[in-house]
N, C-alpha and C positions, 0 to 999 in steps of 0.2 A: 528564543524557540529558534532552532537551528534552519537554516532555506537553503532547503535541500539540492533548488536547484545550480546555486554557487561555491556547495562543497566538495571539494575534491573522490570522485568515484573510487571502491575499495572492490577486490575481486577476490575470491577466498576458495582457494584451489586443493580440493580434498582428492586427495591420489597415492594408490601404496609407491608408485611407482618414479623413484627418484628422481632419473632422468626424464619423465616427463615434467614432473613439480617445477624442476629448475628451468626444463625448455620454457615453459607456459611463462615463467614470472619474467624470463628472458624477455623472450616475446610483449607481455606486456609494459616492463621498463621500458620497452623502444617508442613505445607511444604515448609513454609518461602515464601512466594506466598502475597504482598502485597496488599492489595482491600482498596476501598471504598465503602458506602451506602446511598444509599438513597429512599427515604421512596413512593417518587413518581415521575415517568416524571417531571413532571414540578419542583422539586428540583430540579431533574438533568438538565433540561433542562439552568435552571437560574446558573448554579454552572460550566457549559461546560466552558463558557470561557475562566472560571482560571488554566485546568486541563493543564497537560503536555502533551503536541500534541505527543510530541517526545519520548515518554516510550513508546513501546511493552508492549500488553496487550491488551484486552475483554471486551467486555461489556457483562454479563449477566443479560438476561430481559426477566422478568415475560410477561406473555400476557394479564391477567385479572388484573387491576388496575384500582380502581377509577377515577372519574377525565377522566385524557388523558389516551390511553389503552395504550399497548406495540407495536400493530403496526403501529398504532400513533407517535408514541414516533420515531420505524422504520423509519417511513417516512421523521420525520424532523430531523433526521441522517443522509438521505440521502441527500438530500436538501441542508445540513449543511455540506457534503460532511468529515463527523467524519471518522477520521484513523482507528478508531477499529472493527474487527469483531463482529456480535453479536452473540451469544447464544439466545439460545429461551426458557425459562420454562415453559410445559405448562402441564396442566392437560388431563385426558382422554377426557373431552370434548369441547376439544381445541386446537384439530388434524387440522382440517381442516385449523384456523385462522396461526399453525405453520406450515401444506402445504404454506398458503399465505405470510408468513415471511418469507420462504427459498426462495420464486420465489420474492422477495423484495431483496434479498442479503442476508440474515440472512445468518452462517455458519452451524450452526447446532440445532436440539431443542433436548432441553432432559425432556423426559417427568416422569412427579408426582408419585408416589413419585423414585426417584431413589438412587443406590449408590452411595457413598462418591467419589467411583473408578469410576466409569462411569462419574462422573459428573469433576473432576480432569482429567480425558481422553480425555474429549472434550475441558476444557477452556486450556489444556497445549499443544492441535493443533492447536486454536484460535492463541494464543501465535507466534507460531512458524510460522504462516502462516502473525501475521501482521510483526515476524522482515520480512518473508520474502520479504511481502509489501515494508516495511521502503530500506532497502536496496537494492530494484529494484529504490525506486523512488531517493539512495542518489546518486545509478550510473546513471539515467537517468538523472539527474544534472551538473554530473561530465563533463557526453559526451557534454550536452550542452553546460560547461562554456569552455572546448578546443575548442568546436568548433567556439565559440563566439572568440574567443583569436586566428582563425586561418587568413591569408590574405585575401584577396578577392580571386587572383588569385589561394592559398591553395583550398581555398572551391571551387570554380568551380574545379581543378584537381580532385579532392577528391567525389564530386557530379558527376563524371564521372566517376570516376572508381569502386563506390558503384552502378552505374546505368549498369556498364558489358564494359564500351568500355576501349578500348585498346591504349597505349599510341598514336601509330601513329593517329588514330584515334582523339584523344581526342588532339594534335597539331594542325589538318586541323584543329578543332572547334575551338580550340580560338584561331586562326591565330600563335600559337607557335613553336618553334623549339623543335620536343623529347627528347634534353639533356635540355630543360626550364621546360617542363611535368616531367623526371624523379627527377631532383633537388626538384620543386614543392610536389611532388609525396612523395619524399625522406623525405621532412621537417615535412611535413602536417601528411605525417602516426603517425612521431614520437610525435608530438603533439598531436596528438592523442592520442598516446599509443598504436596503433593497430600492431601488428607482421603481418595480414595479410589484403586482399583486403576481405577476408571471414570473420575476426574478425570485420574491420572497417563498413562490410554490416553488422555484429550487434549491435552495437552499435547504427548506425545511425537508423536501428529499432526498437531500444527499446528506444530511443529518439525522436523518430517519426520525424524522418529526413529517406531522406530530403524535401526540401520545397522549393518548385520554391521562397517566398522570401528570405529562407537563401544563396540562389545563385547569386541576385545581389550583 
């Protein structure tokens, strides 16, 4: 599994203005951030399946473009569950559109004309957010993988622990001895790499557990 915290970021620039695409790419290269540029929303969508989804990064998206608009592309990206945060670039007259983009999940919007540092600050903030999301997703998958490796009885005991039940109550509910509960709780906690019931509860909440199906 790739470590998103150490992988170099990638910024995807979608803008119909060739001069802007090149200037943004040059600016990013000056701070050693890789970028890829696209002249239209349609071109970006065609190339989307081939992009490295595990790389941290963001999409810098112009609002007004011929053909598919930036807002329509954003809707398509939401449908595709695109992993990268979206930054909207907008002119003075496009503020209502930028607000709509924010409501649809855009990370931020940058108003033209912008200072280079303003753009870089927004991009770096979006990249940090992307890394955080990827790290959380990796942890979620790891927790679910560890949970799937538990025995049925360990799952039952740990689900009861997360529900806040004491060992004696769990023993009665499962019709087993307290010592057996303690043994399954100990091995289950070790397999989950949880040092406490509170940590276990946090893991389960992160991974969307417990689930009634998981307890079967």
